[in-house]
N, C-alpha and C positions, 0 to 999 in steps of 0.2 A: 365709593372710591373718593379719595381726597385729591386736591389739586396737584400736589407733588407727584402722585401716582399717575394722574392723567397726563401730565407733562412728560413724564418718563415713558409712558406708553406711546404718546405722540412722537417722541423722538425715535423710539424703536421702529414705529411704522415708517417714518420718513427715511431713516437710515437704511432700513431693509429694502426700500424702493428707490435707492439711488442718491439720496441727499448725503453729502459729506457731514459727519457728525458735528464738527465745529460750526459749520454754517447753519445747520438745523437748530443747534442748541442756542446760538446767539440770536437768531431770528425768532425762535419760539419764545425766548425770554423777553424780547422786545415787544412781541405781541401781547404776552401776558401782562407785562408792565403797563402797556397802554390800556388794556382792559380794566385795570384798577383805577385809571384816571378818568374814565368816562362812564356815562350812565347805561349805555346800550352797546351791544355787539356791533350794530350797524355804525354807530358813531366811531367805535374803535376802527372798524374796517375803513371807513372814509378818511379818518385822520391818518391812519398808517399808509393808505394808498397814495396820499398826497405828500407824504414825508420823504422828499427826495434826498435830504441829508442823511436820514437814517438808512435808506436803501443804499446810498453811496458808502456809508460807513460799513454796512454789512457786505459790500461788494457783490451785490446781486443785480442781475438784469431786471428790467421792469417785468419781463415775462415770468422769471422765477419768483420775484417778490409778489406780484399780483396772484400768481398761481398758488403760492404758499398761503397768502391771506384767504383765498377762497377755500383752500383745504382746511386750514385751522379754524377759521371763523364762519365759514359757510358763505353761500351766495347771498348778498345783501338785498337782492330784489324781493319786494314784498310777496310776490306770487310763489316764491320758494320757501317762505318762512317755516312752513310746517312739513317740509320734505327733508330727506337725508342730506341732500346737497345744500339746503338752506341752513341746516343746523351746524355743520362743521364738525371736525374731528374732536376738538376740545369739549364741546357740548355733549357729543355722543359718548365720549369716554366718561365724562362726569355722570352721565345717565346710565353708566355701567354696561354700555355695549362692548362686548369683548373684541379684542384685536382680531381673532380669526374671522369674526363676522364682517369686520371692515375690509379684510383682505378678500372677501367674497364680493365686495361692492366694486364691480368692474370699473364704473365711472370714477370712483375715488382713486383706485389704483392707477388708472390712466392719468388722472390729474396730477398725482404725486410724481409719477415717473416723468411726465412732460414738463413739470415745473422744476425739476432738479437742475441745479447749476451745472454747466458744462465747462470743461477745461478748454482753453483756446484751441481751436482747430477740431474739437470734438463735435460731431454732428448729432442732432436730436434723433431719437428713434422714430421711425415712421409707423 
């Protein structure tokens, strides 16, 4: 799978689980852009997590932004490095893990749904 296909599949996954397409697309593009500027996925994660201007530009809450970073890039903690949650959706797609398999990953599905931006007054699913 090439990078463009992985990004398209990531967008499909996000939008099918509650993310508005425009928000998911802009945020995913920003994540991918940052990945090209740094040496490691963890550096990208830390840089993006601290980029308050970018988060404000994307109009995402810290909960949605940090949740999306964890979904796309994986958990940055070293003890998760070789687990599904540590690898992130983009890496998993590039390693040709199919979307149906990701939809069977209950923890991933819950993380995507929980991080999806909400309209004002809309409550998060319990």
